[in-house]
C-alpha positions as CSV (number, residue, x, y, z in Angstrom):
1,M,0.0,0.0,0.0
2,L,2.9,2.3,0.8
3,E,4.4,1.7,-2.6
4,Q,1.0,2.5,-4.3
5,M,0.6,5.7,-2.4
6,S,4.1,6.9,-3.1
7,E,3.8,6.4,-6.8
8,R,0.2,7.2,-7.6
9,W,1.0,10.8,-8.6
10,L,3.5,9.7,-11.3
11,P,0.9,9.4,-14.1
12,A,0.0,13.0,-13.5
13,W,3.5,14.1,-14.3
14,G,3.6,11.7,-17.2
15,L,0.6,13.5,-18.7
16,A,2.4,16.8,-18.3
17,A,5.4,15.3,-20.0
18,V,3.2,14.5,-23.0
19,A,2.7,18.2,-23.4
20,F,6.4,18.9,-23.0
21,G,7.3,16.3,-25.6
22,G,4.8,17.7,-28.1
23,A,5.9,21.3,-27.4
24,S,9.6,20.5,-28.0
25,L,8.8,20.1,-31.7
26,I,5.5,21.8,-32.4
27,V,6.7,25.2,-31.1
28,P,9.6,25.4,-33.6
29,L,7.4,24.2,-36.4
30,Y,4.8,26.9,-35.5
31,V,7.5,29.5,-35.6
32,V,8.5,28.3,-39.1
33,E,4.8,28.4,-40.2
34,L,4.6,32.0,-39.0
35,G,7.5,32.9,-41.3
36,G,10.4,32.3,-38.9
37,E,13.8,31.4,-40.3
38,A,16.7,29.4,-38.9
39,F,18.0,32.4,-36.9
40,D,14.6,32.7,-35.1
41,L,14.8,29.0,-34.2
42,G,18.3,29.5,-32.9
43,I,17.0,32.2,-30.5
44,L,14.1,30.0,-29.6
45,F,16.4,27.1,-28.9
46,A,19.0,29.1,-26.9
47,T,16.5,30.9,-24.7
48,G,14.8,27.5,-24.0
49,S,18.2,26.2,-22.8
50,F,19.3,29.2,-20.7
51,V,16.0,30.0,-19.0
52,G,16.1,26.8,-17.1
53,V,19.0,28.1,-15.0
54,P,17.0,30.6,-12.9
55,G,13.9,28.3,-13.0
56,A,15.8,25.4,-11.3
57,L,17.5,27.7,-8.8
58,I,14.5,29.8,-7.8
59,F,12.1,26.9,-7.3
60,G,14.7,24.6,-5.8
61,N,15.8,27.2,-3.3
62,L,12.2,28.1,-2.4
63,A,11.3,24.4,-2.0
64,D,14.3,24.1,0.4
65,K,13.5,27.2,2.4
66,T,9.8,26.8,2.7
67,G,9.7,22.9,2.9
68,K,6.9,23.0,0.3
69,R,6.8,20.6,-2.6
70,R,3.3,20.2,-3.9
71,I,2.5,23.8,-4.7
72,F,5.6,24.3,-6.9
73,V,4.7,21.2,-9.0
74,I,1.1,22.5,-9.4
75,L,2.3,25.9,-10.4
76,A,4.6,24.3,-13.1
77,M,1.6,22.3,-14.5
78,V,-0.6,25.4,-14.5
79,L,2.2,27.3,-16.4
80,T,2.4,24.4,-18.9
81,A,-1.3,24.3,-19.6
82,T,-1.6,28.0,-19.9
83,T,1.3,28.5,-22.3
84,M,0.2,25.7,-24.5
85,L,-3.3,27.3,-24.7
86,V,-1.9,30.8,-25.4
87,I,0.8,30.1,-28.0
88,P,-1.6,29.2,-30.9
89,F,-3.3,32.5,-30.5
90,L,0.0,34.4,-31.0
91,D,1.0,35.5,-34.4
92,Q,4.3,37.3,-33.6
93,I,7.5,35.3,-33.4
94,L,8.9,37.3,-30.5
95,L,5.8,36.6,-28.3
96,V,6.1,32.9,-29.2
97,I,9.7,32.9,-28.1
98,I,8.8,34.5,-24.8
99,A,5.9,32.0,-24.2
100,N,8.2,29.1,-25.0
101,A,10.8,30.4,-22.5
102,L,8.0,30.5,-19.8
103,L,7.1,26.9,-20.7
104,W,10.7,25.6,-20.2
105,F,11.1,27.8,-17.1
106,G,8.3,25.8,-15.6
107,F,9.7,22.5,-16.7
108,A,13.2,23.2,-15.3
109,A,11.7,24.5,-12.1
110,A,9.6,21.4,-11.5
111,V,12.3,18.8,-12.1
112,P,14.4,19.3,-8.9
113,V,11.2,19.6,-6.8
114,L,9.8,16.4,-8.3
115,T,13.0,14.5,-7.4
116,L,12.7,15.7,-3.8
117,L,9.0,14.8,-3.8
118,A,9.6,11.4,-5.1
119,V,11.9,10.4,-2.3
120,A,10.4,12.3,0.7
121,G,9.4,10.0,3.5
122,E,10.8,7.0,1.8
123,P,13.7,4.8,3.1
124,E,17.0,5.4,1.3
125,N,17.1,1.9,-0.2
126,R,14.1,2.8,-2.3
127,W,15.3,6.2,-3.6
128,S,17.1,4.9,-6.8
129,D,14.0,2.9,-7.8
130,L,11.7,5.9,-7.2
131,I,13.9,8.3,-9.2
132,A,14.1,5.7,-12.0
133,R,10.3,5.5,-12.0
134,L,10.0,9.3,-12.2
135,N,12.4,9.4,-15.2
136,K,10.6,6.5,-16.9
137,F,7.2,8.2,-16.7
138,Q,8.7,11.4,-17.9
139,G,10.5,9.8,-20.8
140,I,7.5,7.7,-21.9
141,G,5.3,10.8,-21.7
142,W,7.8,12.8,-23.8
143,A,7.8,10.1,-26.5
144,A,4.1,9.8,-26.4
145,G,3.8,13.6,-27.1
146,L,5.8,13.2,-30.3
147,A,3.7,10.2,-31.3
148,L,0.5,12.1,-30.6
149,G,1.7,15.0,-32.7
150,F,2.5,12.7,-35.6
151,A,-1.0,11.0,-35.4
152,L,-3.1,14.2,-34.9
153,I,-1.4,16.3,-37.5
154,A,-1.4,13.5,-40.0
155,G,-5.1,13.2,-39.5
156,A,-6.0,16.8,-39.3
157,S,-3.9,17.9,-42.3
158,T,-6.3,16.0,-44.5
159,V,-9.2,18.4,-43.7
160,V,-7.5,21.7,-42.6
161,D,-4.4,23.7,-43.5
162,T,-1.1,23.1,-41.7
163,I,-1.2,26.0,-39.2
164,T,-4.7,25.0,-38.1
165,A,-3.6,21.4,-37.6
166,Q,-0.7,22.7,-35.5
167,R,-3.1,24.8,-33.4
168,W,-5.3,21.8,-32.8
169,F,-2.2,19.9,-31.5
170,F,-1.4,22.8,-29.1
171,G,-4.9,22.3,-27.8
172,A,-4.3,18.6,-27.3
173,C,-1.1,19.3,-25.4
174,A,-2.9,21.8,-23.2
175,A,-5.6,19.2,-22.5
176,C,-2.9,16.7,-21.5
177,A,-1.3,19.2,-19.2
178,G,-4.7,20.1,-17.8
179,A,-5.5,16.5,-17.2
180,G,-2.2,16.1,-15.4
181,L,-3.0,19.1,-13.3
182,L,-6.4,17.8,-12.2
183,L,-4.9,14.3,-11.5
184,G,-2.0,15.9,-9.6
185,L,-4.4,17.9,-7.4
186,R,-5.9,14.6,-6.3
187,T,-2.8,12.5,-6.0
188,L,0.2,14.6,-5.2
189,P,1.3,13.7,-1.6
190,P,1.3,16.3,1.2
191,D,4.5,18.2,1.9
192,P,6.9,16.2,4.1
193,T,7.7,17.0,7.7
194,A,11.1,18.1,8.8
195,G,12.1,14.6,9.8
196,E,11.3,13.2,6.3
197,E,13.7,15.5,4.5
198,P,16.3,13.5,2.5
199,S,20.0,14.3,3.0
200,P,21.3,16.3,0.0
201,R,24.5,14.3,-0.2
202,R,22.7,11.0,-0.1
203,L,20.1,12.2,-2.6
204,R,22.7,13.3,-5.1
205,R,24.3,9.8,-4.9
206,R,20.9,8.1,-5.5
207,I,20.2,10.4,-8.5
208,R,23.6,9.4,-9.9
209,D,22.9,5.7,-9.4
210,A,19.2,5.7,-10.6
211,P,18.5,4.3,-14.1
212,R,17.2,6.9,-16.6
213,F,14.8,6.5,-19.5
214,N,16.5,9.4,-21.3
215,I,14.6,9.4,-24.6
216,R,14.3,13.2,-24.8
217,G,18.1,13.5,-24.9
218,A,18.2,11.9,-28.3
219,A,17.1,15.2,-30.0
220,F,17.1,17.6,-27.1
221,P,20.0,16.7,-24.9
222,F,20.3,20.2,-23.4
223,T,16.7,20.7,-22.3
224,P,17.0,22.5,-18.9
225,G,17.6,20.0,-16.1
226,R,18.8,19.7,-12.5
227,F,22.0,21.8,-12.2
228,D,23.5,24.8,-10.5
229,P,25.5,27.2,-12.7
230,R,27.5,28.2,-9.7
231,D,29.2,24.8,-10.2
232,L,31.0,26.3,-13.2
233,H,33.1,28.6,-11.1
234,P,36.8,28.2,-12.2
235,R,37.8,27.5,-8.7
236,N,35.9,24.2,-8.8
237,F,38.1,23.1,-11.8
238,V,41.3,24.1,-10.0
239,E,40.6,22.9,-6.5
240,R,38.0,20.1,-6.9
241,F,38.5,18.4,-10.2
242,S,41.5,16.4,-11.5
243,P,43.1,17.4,-14.9
244,P,41.6,14.4,-16.7
245,L,38.1,15.3,-15.5
246,G,38.6,19.0,-16.4
247,L,39.8,17.9,-19.9
248,Y,36.7,15.8,-20.4
249,F,34.5,18.7,-19.3
250,S,36.1,20.9,-22.0
251,A,35.2,18.1,-24.5
252,V,31.6,18.1,-23.2
253,L,31.2,21.8,-23.8
254,I,32.6,21.5,-27.4
255,I,30.5,18.4,-28.2
256,F,27.2,19.7,-26.9
257,T,27.7,23.0,-28.6
258,G,28.0,21.0,-31.8
259,F,24.8,19.1,-31.1
260,A,22.9,22.4,-30.6
261,V,24.4,23.9,-33.8
262,F,22.7,21.0,-35.6
263,F,19.4,20.7,-33.8
264,A,18.5,24.4,-33.5
265,P,17.9,25.1,-37.2
266,L,16.9,21.5,-38.0
267,P,13.1,22.0,-38.1
268,A,13.6,24.9,-40.5
269,Y,15.9,22.8,-42.7
270,L,13.4,19.9,-42.9
271,A,10.6,22.3,-43.7
272,D,12.6,24.1,-46.4
273,S,13.5,20.7,-47.9
274,G,9.8,20.0,-48.6
275,H,8.9,17.9,-45.6
276,G,5.5,18.7,-43.9
277,S,4.8,18.8,-40.2
278,T,3.6,15.2,-40.2
279,E,6.8,14.0,-41.8
280,I,9.0,16.0,-39.4
281,F,7.1,14.6,-36.4
282,G,7.7,11.2,-37.8
283,L,11.4,11.8,-38.3
284,Y,11.8,13.0,-34.7
285,L,9.8,10.0,-33.4
286,V,12.1,7.6,-35.4
287,L,15.1,9.3,-33.9
288,N,13.9,9.0,-30.3
289,V,12.7,5.4,-30.8
290,G,16.1,4.5,-32.2
291,A,17.7,5.9,-29.0
292,A,15.3,4.2,-26.6
293,A,15.7,0.9,-28.4
294,F,19.5,1.0,-28.2
295,F,20.0,2.0,-24.6
296,G,20.2,-1.6,-23.4
297,R,22.7,-2.5,-26.2
298,A,24.7,0.7,-25.3
299,A,25.0,-0.3,-21.7
300,M,26.1,-3.8,-22.7
301,L,28.8,-2.3,-25.0
302,A,30.0,0.0,-22.2
303,G,30.3,-2.9,-19.8
304,K,32.0,-5.3,-22.3
305,Y,34.6,-2.9,-23.7
306,E,36.6,0.0,-22.4
307,V,34.4,3.1,-21.9
308,I,36.4,5.7,-23.8
309,P,36.7,3.8,-27.1
310,V,32.9,3.1,-27.0
311,H,32.3,6.7,-26.2
312,M,34.4,7.9,-29.1
313,G,32.6,5.5,-31.4
314,G,29.3,6.9,-30.5
315,L,30.6,10.5,-31.0
316,L,32.2,9.6,-34.3
317,A,28.9,8.1,-35.6
318,R,27.0,11.2,-34.7
319,G,29.7,13.5,-35.9
320,I,29.5,11.9,-39.4
321,A,25.7,11.7,-39.4
322,L,25.0,15.3,-38.6
323,P,26.4,16.8,-41.8
324,L,25.2,13.8,-43.7
325,V,21.6,15.0,-43.2
326,A,22.4,18.1,-45.3
327,V,24.2,16.1,-47.9
328,V,21.1,13.8,-48.3
329,G,18.9,16.8,-48.5
330,V,20.9,18.4,-51.3
331,A,21.0,15.1,-53.2
332,V,17.4,13.9,-53.0
333,G,15.4,16.8,-51.4
334,G,11.9,16.2,-50.1
335,T,11.2,13.1,-52.2
336,L,10.0,9.8,-50.8
337,V,13.5,8.4,-51.3
338,G,14.9,11.4,-49.5
339,L,12.5,10.9,-46.6
340,G,13.6,7.2,-46.3
341,A,17.3,8.2,-46.5
342,I,17.0,10.9,-43.8
343,S,15.1,8.4,-41.6
344,L,18.0,6.0,-41.7
345,V,20.4,8.8,-40.8
346,F,18.1,9.9,-37.9
347,I,18.1,6.3,-36.6
348,V,21.9,6.4,-36.5
349,I,21.8,9.8,-34.7
350,G,19.4,8.4,-32.1
351,M,21.4,5.2,-31.6
352,S,24.5,7.2,-31.2
353,W,22.9,9.2,-28.5
354,A,22.2,6.1,-26.5
355,V,25.9,5.3,-26.6
356,I,27.0,8.8,-25.7
357,A,24.5,9.2,-22.8
358,V,25.5,5.9,-21.2
359,T,29.3,6.3,-21.6
360,A,29.4,10.0,-20.7
361,A,27.7,9.4,-17.3
362,T,30.1,6.5,-16.7
363,L,33.1,8.6,-17.6
364,V,32.2,11.4,-15.2
365,T,31.5,9.1,-12.3
366,T,34.7,7.2,-13.0
367,L,37.0,10.2,-13.3
368,A,35.5,12.1,-10.3
369,P,36.5,11.1,-6.8
370,A,33.7,9.4,-4.9
371,A,33.2,12.4,-2.5
372,I,32.4,14.8,-5.3
373,R,30.6,12.7,-7.9
374,G,27.3,14.5,-7.4
375,E,29.1,17.9,-7.8
376,A,30.8,16.6,-11.0
377,L,27.6,15.4,-12.5
378,G,26.1,18.9,-11.7
379,V,28.9,20.5,-13.6
380,Y,28.3,18.1,-16.5
381,G,24.6,19.0,-16.6
382,A,25.5,22.7,-16.5
383,L,28.0,22.4,-19.4
384,V,25.4,20.5,-21.4
385,A,23.0,23.4,-21.0
386,V,25.5,26.1,-21.7
387,G,26.7,24.3,-24.8
388,G,23.0,24.1,-25.9
389,G,22.5,27.8,-25.4
390,I,25.7,28.8,-27.2
391,G,25.1,26.3,-30.0
392,G,21.6,27.5,-30.5
393,F,22.7,31.0,-31.3
394,V,25.6,29.8,-33.4
395,G,23.5,27.3,-35.3
396,G,20.8,29.8,-36.2
397,W,23.3,32.3,-37.4
398,L,25.3,29.8,-39.5
399,A,22.2,28.4,-41.1
400,G,21.7,31.9,-42.6
401,F,24.7,31.2,-44.8
402,G,23.6,27.7,-45.6
403,Y,22.5,24.5,-43.9
404,V,25.5,22.6,-45.3
405,L,27.8,25.1,-43.5
406,A,25.8,24.9,-40.2
407,F,25.6,21.1,-40.2
408,G,29.1,20.7,-41.3
409,S,30.3,23.0,-38.5
410,A,28.2,20.9,-36.0
411,G,29.9,17.7,-37.2
412,G,33.3,19.5,-37.1
413,L,32.8,20.5,-33.4
414,V,31.9,16.9,-32.5
415,L,35.1,15.7,-34.2
416,V,37.1,18.3,-32.3
417,G,35.6,17.0,-29.1
418,I,36.6,13.5,-30.1
419,G,40.2,14.8,-30.4
420,V,40.0,16.1,-26.8
421,V,38.6,12.7,-25.6
422,R,41.5,11.1,-27.4
423,L,43.9,13.2,-25.4
424,L,42.1,12.1,-22.3
425,A,42.5,8.4,-23.3
426,R,46.3,9.0,-23.6
427,Q,46.4,10.6,-20.1
428,T,44.3,7.9,-18.4
429,S,46.2,5.1,-20.1
């Protein structure tokens, strides 16, 4: 009975995650439909990455100071439902960018509070399982949002124009968020008492050890998460982290900047190549399913072989695949053959993410001393988000000179990151 009571609110957040998964793609596509270009998507992408920093800090600190949990999760769900209702009525790109920033502010603000809520009042030996359950519901909801967008827009596009179909999907996402809010009001547990508060040090360790259903990272690895930008103070690198770990962190910043240079203008590129909203949703769904299906295999490879070579293999596959998307587009455009070819490349990009995600977490925890592994993972998350923000701006700007240049630069940055990881391999050997 205790287990049922402690997890009965997870479907509520899973419904909210459906809205986030759908929003992650429908908002960029809506900006394109309003006349937005790759540069506008770069701004949209970068603000969505950076805005999570104050969201996580403000809500996390308020949750710690007040001892409240429930109210902050409810506020995040209210913000999600409201923004998804408002965006389809906006016809100015700047207003859409602002509303999108509010949406991801709410997501980033809720994530640390949800983690605390998941483990409050529970014995420590259950924390990893509970955090894993939270990640699983969130990941499945995210993937379901993409699948819902594919199905709804495919059906609606046969009877209405594209922008109307997109607005209908915004309504569906708002309905999911609203359903999650209503269910959350009934099922979210009361705030814990002082004696039920988890130890921050033990909680960081359990977050590190908990399995993650990280499907959203396949296409949006820099979505705001649980980190503190104060971890990026240079003193941390000098006093706390070893040279190999600092070297790997420099590679992380370069690599994830490259990822963002690719993903920020990608919806505009696919639309300009002649693919409709339905096809684009299908491509992103293929990418994410490819990642989810390969996580088990990636973990097996990381356990069977040395971590760094496996990590470099995943990076190399993605570094080659990113510019290959532009090459395929130039060669075959928006034809059926082109859609099939790009789908195959997207599968490779998704599978490579499974390898990168598993091995990167393993590398950080291996290179960091046991006493500061939680802090090291916090720095890793911060660098991922910073790289996403920087890459968003750069990718949108470069795409103005051509997608081949933008995607080629993205692949080049990943290859530079591989070179840094190669230096790390020599040091650690």
